[in-house]
C-alpha positions as CSV (number, residue, x, y, z in Angstrom):
1,M,95.1,87.1,108.1
2,C,98.8,87.8,109.1
3,A,101.7,85.7,108.1
4,Q,103.3,83.6,110.9
5,P,106.9,84.3,111.9
6,M,109.3,82.2,109.9
7,M,112.7,83.6,111.0
8,T,114.6,83.4,114.2
9,D,115.0,87.1,114.6
10,T,111.3,88.0,115.1
11,A,111.5,88.9,118.8
12,H,109.5,92.1,118.4
13,R,105.7,92.1,117.9
14,P,103.7,94.8,116.4
15,E,101.7,96.7,118.9
16,L,98.3,95.1,119.3
17,A,96.3,98.1,120.6
18,R,97.6,101.4,119.3
19,K,96.0,104.6,120.6
20,A,93.6,106.2,118.1
21,I,95.9,109.3,117.8
22,H,98.9,107.2,116.7
23,G,100.1,108.1,113.2
24,H,97.7,111.0,112.8
25,T,98.4,114.7,112.5
26,C,98.4,116.5,115.9
27,S,99.4,119.6,117.7
28,A,102.6,119.6,119.7
29,G,104.8,121.9,121.9
30,A,108.3,123.0,121.1
31,P,110.7,120.4,120.0
32,F,113.0,119.1,122.7
33,A,115.0,116.4,120.8
34,R,116.3,115.7,117.3
35,V,116.4,112.0,116.2
36,T,118.5,110.9,113.3
37,I,117.8,107.6,111.6
38,G,120.1,107.0,108.7
39,S,120.1,110.1,106.6
40,N,116.7,111.3,107.9
41,S,116.3,113.7,110.8
42,Y,113.1,114.3,112.9
43,E,112.2,116.7,115.7
44,I,110.5,115.3,118.8
45,A,108.0,117.2,121.0
46,D,105.3,116.5,123.5
47,A,102.0,116.0,121.7
48,I,99.2,118.2,123.0
49,S,97.1,115.4,124.5
50,E,96.0,114.2,127.9
51,D,98.2,111.0,127.7
52,R,101.6,112.8,127.7
53,L,102.5,111.2,124.4
54,L,105.1,112.2,121.8
55,A,104.9,113.7,118.4
56,F,107.5,114.0,115.6
57,R,108.0,115.8,112.3
58,A,110.6,115.7,109.7
59,T,113.2,118.4,110.3
60,G,112.1,121.6,108.5
61,H,108.5,120.5,108.1
62,H,105.5,122.0,110.0
63,A,103.0,119.1,110.5
64,W,103.4,117.0,113.6
65,T,102.5,113.3,113.7
66,A,101.4,111.7,117.0
67,L,103.1,108.6,118.4
68,D,101.6,106.6,121.2
69,R,105.0,106.5,122.9
70,Q,106.6,108.3,125.8
71,V,110.3,109.0,126.3
72,S,110.3,106.2,128.9
73,D,109.5,103.7,126.1
74,G,113.1,104.2,124.8
75,W,114.5,105.8,121.7
76,I,114.7,102.6,119.7
77,K,111.0,102.0,120.0
78,I,110.3,105.6,119.3
79,A,112.5,105.6,116.2
80,A,111.0,102.3,115.0
81,D,107.5,103.8,115.2
82,I,108.7,106.8,113.3
83,L,109.9,104.5,110.5
84,L,106.7,102.5,110.6
85,T,104.5,105.5,110.1
86,D,106.2,106.4,106.8
87,P,103.7,105.6,104.0
88,D,106.6,104.2,101.9
89,V,107.7,101.7,104.6
90,L,106.2,98.7,102.8
91,Y,107.7,99.6,99.5
92,E,111.2,100.1,101.1
93,F,110.8,96.8,102.9
94,L,109.9,94.9,99.7
95,Q,112.7,96.6,97.8
96,T,115.2,95.1,100.3
97,H,113.5,91.8,101.1
98,A,111.5,90.5,98.0
99,I,113.9,88.0,96.5
100,R,113.0,86.8,93.0
101,T,113.3,83.0,93.1
102,A,112.4,82.1,89.5
103,L,111.0,83.1,86.2
104,S,108.2,80.8,85.2
105,G,109.1,78.5,82.4
106,N,105.5,78.5,81.2
107,D,105.0,82.3,81.1
108,P,108.0,84.6,80.3
109,C,106.1,87.5,82.0
110,E,105.8,85.7,85.3
111,M,108.2,85.9,88.3
112,D,108.1,84.2,91.7
113,F,109.2,85.9,94.9
114,D,110.1,84.9,98.4
115,T,109.9,87.6,101.0
116,L,111.1,86.1,104.3
117,G,109.0,83.0,103.7
118,T,106.0,84.7,102.2
119,I,105.7,83.4,98.6
120,W,104.0,85.5,95.9
121,S,104.1,85.7,92.1
122,A,103.8,88.6,89.6
123,R,103.1,88.9,85.9
124,V,104.4,92.1,84.3
125,F,103.2,93.0,80.9
126,N,104.6,95.5,78.3
127,S,101.2,97.3,78.3
128,G,101.9,98.8,81.8
129,S,99.6,96.4,83.5
130,A,100.6,93.7,85.9
131,E,99.1,91.0,88.2
132,I,100.1,89.5,91.5
133,R,98.9,86.6,93.5
134,F,99.6,84.6,96.6
135,P,99.5,80.8,96.6
136,G,96.0,79.5,96.3
137,E,94.5,82.9,95.4
138,A,93.4,84.4,92.1
139,W,95.5,86.9,90.1
140,K,94.8,90.5,91.0
141,R,95.4,93.0,88.2
142,A,96.5,96.7,88.2
143,D,97.2,99.1,85.3
144,L,100.2,101.1,86.4
145,G,100.4,103.0,83.2
146,T,103.2,103.5,80.8
147,K,105.2,106.0,82.9
148,V,105.8,103.5,85.7
149,A,109.4,102.2,86.2
150,S,110.5,99.8,83.5
151,E,112.4,97.5,85.8
152,R,110.2,94.4,86.2
153,R,110.9,93.7,89.8
154,T,109.9,97.3,90.8
155,R,106.7,97.0,88.8
156,A,105.9,93.8,90.5
157,I,106.3,95.4,93.9
158,L,104.2,98.5,92.9
159,T,101.5,96.1,91.6
160,L,101.4,94.3,94.9
161,L,101.0,97.6,96.7
162,A,98.3,98.7,94.3
163,V,96.1,95.7,94.6
164,E,96.7,94.0,97.9
165,V,94.7,95.8,100.6
166,N,96.3,93.8,103.4
167,A,99.9,93.8,102.0
168,R,101.4,95.1,105.2
169,C,99.7,92.4,107.3
170,R,101.0,89.7,105.0
171,F,104.6,90.6,105.8
172,E,104.3,91.2,109.5
173,P,106.0,90.7,111.9
174,H,109.0,91.0,109.5
175,I,108.3,94.7,108.7
176,T,108.2,95.6,112.4
177,D,111.4,93.6,113.1
178,W,113.1,95.3,110.2
179,A,112.2,98.8,111.5
180,H,113.5,97.8,115.0
181,R,116.8,96.7,113.5
182,I,117.2,100.0,111.6
183,A,116.2,101.9,114.7
184,M,119.1,100.4,116.6
185,G,121.2,103.0,114.9
186,V,119.2,106.0,116.1
187,S,121.1,109.1,117.2
188,V,119.4,111.5,119.7
189,Q,120.4,115.1,120.4
190,P,118.7,117.6,122.6
191,V,117.2,120.7,121.1
192,F,117.6,123.9,123.1
């Protein structure tokens, strides 16, 4: 179950049928381009595959990750896919888009959030545990331990990520749209 678009800037759609290699470790040839997105830099090479696809790696790292893109798809789409393969993409998205709308009057531990039209609630307890739920669903609990961030909003987001298996799907197509907006600032340089 994926959330329906609720904003006017949702022109991009997540790819429906990604190739199996997309987002997985692969072998690649020599880098031919360096892509910079914000403060992060990535090397781009041809993946060693029969489909003439691309691969990327963070500058200075050794492992390549396959993309089901070709240069002809354009650098903005390539950069957006690089962002979307980052395991922290959902956390970063929620840090910038989860707006706390209210503290519950009935429960001082409870907070309500609106993330681009997706409503959810969290209860954060002093014990290190917390719960989240979406409207009409039961509370889901996680014990984040005592070393987790003390800031309640961050703990709510971490709880959502810990207990919600389909968290990314709940916030699509907004995550993909966000990645495309960030990717508009991509800088590409050849590597010789």
